[in-house]
MILOMAR-188090 format. One line per 10 residues: for each residue x, y, z of C-alpha. Coordinates in nm, 4 decimals, padded with zeros to 6 digits. Layout:
# MILOMAR-188090
X,Y,Z  ... .
END
This chain:
# MILOMAR-188090
00.0000,00.0000,00.0000  00.1571,00.3256,-00.1127  -00.0611,00.5655,00.0835  00.1564,00.6269,00.3883  -00.1023,00.8525,00.5552  -00.3677,00.5806,00.5450  -00.1255,00.3215,00.6811  -00.0298,00.5553,00.9654  -00.3967,00.6139,01.0491  -00.4763,00.2404,01.0470 .
-00.1884,00.1529,01.2799  -00.2639,00.4449,01.5123  -00.6318,00.3463,01.5405  -00.5299,-00.0162,01.6011  -00.3014,00.0863,01.8886  -00.5679,00.3166,02.0341  -00.8233,00.0339,02.0247  -00.5714,-00.1940,02.1976  -00.5153,00.0630,02.4727  -00.8886,00.1228,02.5214 .
-00.9613,-00.2516,02.5342  -00.6864,-00.2984,02.7897  -00.8266,-00.0236,03.0120  -01.1782,-00.1686,02.9810  -01.0602,-00.5105,03.0970  -01.0978,-00.7083,02.7759  -01.0119,-01.0759,02.7461  -00.6434,-01.1554,02.7851  -00.6581,-01.3739,02.4748  -00.7694,-01.0829,02.2571 .
-00.5124,-00.8527,02.4127  -00.2343,-01.1095,02.3681  -00.3144,-01.1563,01.9995  -00.3315,-00.7822,01.9407  -00.0058,-00.7325,02.1310  00.1633,-01.0050,01.9260  00.0530,-00.8437,01.5989  00.1544,-00.4903,01.6928  00.5279,-00.5209,01.6030  00.4336,-00.6396,01.2533 .
00.2046,-00.3401,01.2076  00.4686,-00.0986,01.3364  00.7252,-00.2440,01.0932  00.4737,-00.2193,00.8073  00.4056,00.1450,00.8927  00.7770,00.2246,00.9238  00.8595,00.0602,00.5907  00.5722,00.2374,00.4164  00.6740,00.5791,00.5498  01.0411,00.5328,00.4633 .
00.9598,00.3965,00.1175  00.6769,00.6217,-00.0020  00.6663,00.9412,00.2057  00.8248,01.2408,00.0332  01.1429,01.3787,00.1847  01.1511,01.7582,00.1697  01.4663,01.8220,00.3676  01.8164,01.8967,00.2436  02.0084,01.6235,00.0686  02.2553,01.4442,00.2877 .
02.6193,01.4641,00.1894  02.8768,01.1973,00.2370  03.1012,01.2501,00.5337  03.4569,01.3070,00.4252  03.7238,01.2156,00.6710  04.0372,01.4234,00.6507  04.3517,01.2401,00.7275  04.6051,01.4320,00.9238  04.9604,01.4188,00.8053  05.2157,01.3712,01.0743 .
END
């Protein structure tokens, strides 16, 4: 999915639902499954943002190391 804003919204809503369910005292089975899936969703969101989000900052230059002559 190339729409990084939609992916970010989906993952954020998922984590909010998890937090709300935890505070409401939901079943531990449901919470455990949601907790187990959360790293996959975070990685998916991170990959999508890094891959498809536009970068509007300055270009990064290579670091040049100057050797000192003794």
